[in-house]
N, C-alpha and C positions, 0 to 999 in steps of 0.2 A: 614371503608374500605368493598367492594364488594368481597364477593367469591363463584365461583362456585365451588360444592362439587360431591365427589361422595362416597357412604356410602354402608355400608350392616346390616341388619336390624338381629333382634334374631332367623330369621325364616334362613339366608343366603341369601334375595332376597336384589339385590345391588337395589339400590334409588339417585338420583339424585336431587339437588334443588340449591339455592341460599340463603346465609345468610349476614347480617351484623355481623362485627367483627372487634375489633383493631387489631388481628392478629389471625394465624394460632393457637395457643394455645386455642386462645376462641371459636375457630372455634371445634376444640375436645370437650373440656367441653362440649358448647353446644350441639353438636353432643352426647355425651354421655349421657346427659339429656335425651333427646330424645329418647335413646336407640337405637342408632348406633354408629358403629364402623367406623370411618372416613378410607378411603382407598387415596386418593387424595384430594388436593383442590389446587386452582388456582384462584390468585387476579384477578377483572376483572374491566372495566368501570361500574360505578353506570347505573344499568340496565334503562332502560325509563321506566317510570307511567304504568303501565299495561303489560308491556313487559313479567311480571314471567307469570311462567304456572298459576299463581292465575288468574282463569276466574273470569268475572262477575258472575258466576252461584255458582262456589264455594266459592267466598265470600258471595254472598248471603246466602246460605249453612252454612255456616262458623257462621255469625250472627246470624241466626234463630236458632241455635243448643246452641248458647251463650246466647241468649235470656232465651229460654225455664231453663236451667239450673238455670240464675239466678229467675225467677220467681219462680220456685217451692225452692227457699231460698236456693241455691248451692252458696256458697261464690266465689268471683269474680276467686279467684287463684286456687281453688281446681275443679272448673267450666274449669279452661285452662288447667288444667292440666289431666281432663279427654277427653277433646279433645285434647289435644297432644299424650294419650295413647292408643287412641280407632280408630285416623284415619291416614290416610294414608295421603302426602304431595299432595298439598300446605298445605291445615287445618294444617297438622300435624306443619310443621315448623311456620307457624301465630302464631299457638298457645304458641310453644315453645318461640319466640323470643318476645310476649309480655308478657309471663308467665317470663324471664329474667328480662323483664324492671320491672316488678309487684314485683319480688324478692328484685330486686334492689332498691327500695326506690319511683320509678316512681308510678305515677296515668297509669291508661288504656289510658288515651289521650296522655302523654307523651311516652308511651309507641310504642302509633300507629305513633306518629310523626316522631318518629324514623325510622320507616318503609315507609317511604316516597315513596317507589317505587310500595307499594301495596295502602297505604291508603289515599284519595284523602287530600288533606286538609278541604275540605269543612266538610269530615265528624268527621275528625279528632274537628274541632269549635264545631260539634254537641256534641259530647260524653263529650268534655271539658264544654257545658252548661249543658248537664244531669250531670255530676257528680256534678259540681255548686249547681243546683236545687235539685236533689236526685232521679233526674225522668229518670235512667239510662234509664229502660227498656221500659219506653214509647218512649223516643225518641230513642231506638232501633227499635223499631216498622215502627216508622215513617222512618227510613234508609232502611228498609226491603222493606218497600212499595214504594219507591223511587227506591230501585235496580230494583224491580219485574217491575215497570214500564218502565222503560230501557231498563232490558231484553227484555220484550214483545215486544218493540219497535224497539230495534236490528230484533228478530226473523224473524218480518213481514217484515221488511227492505229487510233483506236474502231473505225470501221466496219470494220476489215481484221480486229481481233480478235476480235468481236464472231460471228461465224460459228463462229471454230474452237471460241471458249467454249461458244457452242451445244450445237455440237456433241458437244463432250467429253463436256459433262452427259448429253446421251444415251448415248452410250457406258460412261461410267459405269455411269447408271442403270442401261441392260441386262444390262451384265455381271455388276453386283451379282444384279440379279434371278436370272439363270442359276447363277450361285455357290452361291446360298445356296438356290435354291427349287428350280427344277429339277434342278441336275445331283443334289442328296442323292437326290432319287427315284427316277433313273436308276442313280445306283449302287448302289443295296441290288438292283434289277432283276438287273445286270450281273454282279455278283457272287457274285448267288446261282446262276445260270446256268453258273458255274463255268469260262468264256472265259478264256483268255489274252489279257489287254487289249495293246493299243499303248501305246507309250511315251507318246504324246502322250493318249491316253486315262485312261494313270496321272498326270500332270502335273496335267492338269484336275481330277482328283479330291484330289491331292494340295493345290492352291490350293482349293480347296472346303473341304476339310478344315482347314487354317488360318484363313482367312477365317471359318469358323462358330466356331471355337472360341479365335480372338486379333483375331477383325474390333475388339473393343471398344476395343482397346488399340495396333491397327495405326494409325488415321490420329491418333490422339494424339501417337505417336511418330515417325512420318512428319513432322506439323509442326514438334516438337520439332528433328528430325535436320537438317529443313531450314533452321528458323530458327538453329541453333550452325551448322550450314555456310557461311550467308551472314555470319555475324559474322564467324567467322575468316577468309570470305575479304575480308574488307573493306579491309584494304588494297589490297589487288590485285585488288578487283572492278571498278573502271572499266577497267583494263589489260584483265579477261578479256572483259569485254564485248563491247570491242572489239575482240577475238580470235574472237569468235564467227564461223562460217560465216554471210555474206548478210546475217543481222540485225547485225552488228559494222561493215561499208561501210555501210549505212542509217546508223547511230546515229553513225558518225563523219561522212559526209556533211554529216546536217542539227544535229549542233555546229558545221562547218563554215562552213554557211551561217549559222547564224544568228551566228556569231563574224563575220562578213563583214558582214550586215545592221546589227550593229549599233554596227562598227568604223566602219564606212559615215558611219551619221547621227550618231555624235560627231564623226570629223574635219568631217563638212560644217556640221556648226552650227558649227565654229570651237574647236572642245576640242583643244588640243595633243596630237600624238602618245602621247606617254608618257601623258599624262592617260589618253587615251580607250582606249590600250591596258589601264591599271589597271580601268578601271571595266567593259571588257569582258571583260577575264577573272575579276574575280568575280562576273560575270554567267555564267559556263559552268560549269556541274555536274561535267562529266567532269574528275576530277583531273588523268589523262594530261595531258588538252588545256590546263589551269591549268599546269600545270607547264612544258609547254613555252612557253605565252604567257610565264611568269615569266623561262625562260631567252632569251628573244627581247629581253623588255625592256630584262635585265639589260646582253646586248651593246647594245642602241641607246645606253643610256647610258653605254657605256663608248666608244661615236663610232664604233659599227658601223651602214651602212646598214640599211634597213627590212628590202627583202628577203633581205640578205645574213645580216641577223640570224634572220629565219626560216627561212633554209636552212641556216644552222648548226646550228639548236634540231634538227635530224634527223626532223621530226616531221611536217611539213605537206609534202604533194605537190607535185610541182614546176609543178603549175599555178597554185596559189596564191604560190607565189615567182616564176613570171613575171608574173604578173598586175601584184603591188605593185610588181617590178621594171617593168613597164611604166608603172603609178601614177606611178612615184618620177621617172621620164623626161620623161613628158608632163606633170607637175604636175596629173593628174587624177586622185589617189588614190579619192578617195569615188567617180570612176566605174566605175574598176577592180575595189573591193570589191564595188560593185553588181554587177557584169557576175560575180563569183565566187559571189555569191548566188544570184542567176540560175540560173548554169550547175550549183550544185548541188542548189538547188530543183527544179529541170526532172528533173534525176537522181533525186532522191528519189522525187518523184512518180510518177515512170516503174517505178521500182521498187517503189512500195506496189503499183501500177496490176496490175505483172505480179505481185505474189504475191498477190494478192486473187485472179486467174485463177486461179492455180494452187490455190490452197488447196482451193477447194469438192473439186475431182475426188480431189487428196492424201486429205485426209481421208473419202474415200466409198469411196477402196481400203481405206483404213486399217479403217472401219468393218465393210465385206463383207470382208475380211480374217482380223480378228477371231470376227466371227457367224461366218464360213465354219470358223474352225479348230474353235470350239467346239461344229458342229451334226457337221462331220466328227469330232471327239473321241467324241462322244455317238451318232449313229447309224450311223457305222460298225459299230460293234463288235453296234449291234442288227441289223444288216444280216446281218452274218454267222452270228449264233446264230439267224434265222427261217432263210437260205439252206441250215443242218443239219438243219432241224427233215424226218422226212419224216413224212408224210402218206398 
């Protein structure tokens, strides 16, 4: 069961977080081991994976510090105790729960599996493979590199979207001001002049009238329409995303790069191909790609070679199939997959940088065109009226 708690530490500071425990007594016991005094706790439904305060960067920090301690010879139990005692949440909570599992006789991978809201199954499988092969720190190095790549990619995407979101807010605010405040005043003046208004001016006045009359209902209606459309398209949503111009190609390359990175990690850790494919498939959010991986997995079970199975799926680009064939032929499948990851990672990075360079002038032109249309629709008739006035 999952509990949300509030506690107080040795300095009197109030802290909060989530714990998995059998009952409230276990919650209190675990918090006591963490040096916290329980104030109150409430049972909640299981949080969605990633919904905790455990951000990717915090998780990256946790793995990096744990790996460093293990590399200098600190035993796993002592390393987790050190992280628990020297950090704040969420690292403190993660280390404490892993330590509880290990003290109870579990391996690190088993303790991670019990925290399904924090640790993805693919990383649990990697740690399990590292424990079996006796190469835990090397596997942690690979995990850290993967988490760094994901974090960099997300940071670049957020940076790319931040400017358009800011400009869109400015455009929306300026347009609403014009339509709700400026246009109505000019509308009365121009209509009193008795001049025949051009179509773009009449369109602007109509938009202003609609917004003033129904504006309070338009936003909720628009939101409901978008939500209903998104829900109705759910079965085909992933396919439609991949079919988007420019963005679809980038999304596909991101997914393929992530697949290649995770598959290479699992295979290099000694996990059999079919098991590695199953774990990797579950880590890919796009249903179209998951379905293609399922088809490939089934073909491999029936005796097809890896590259032939991927070719028969009809989704994967020829480059991926060729690299898989090279990896099979040379016996270096993990190296071939790493090359696929590198190629698509470089391609995605270049595409995002190009998009970032193009977005600013494109949005500037859009803003200028919108404001130019409004000014032309308003100032044009005024100029016509003034030009006909005889002094």
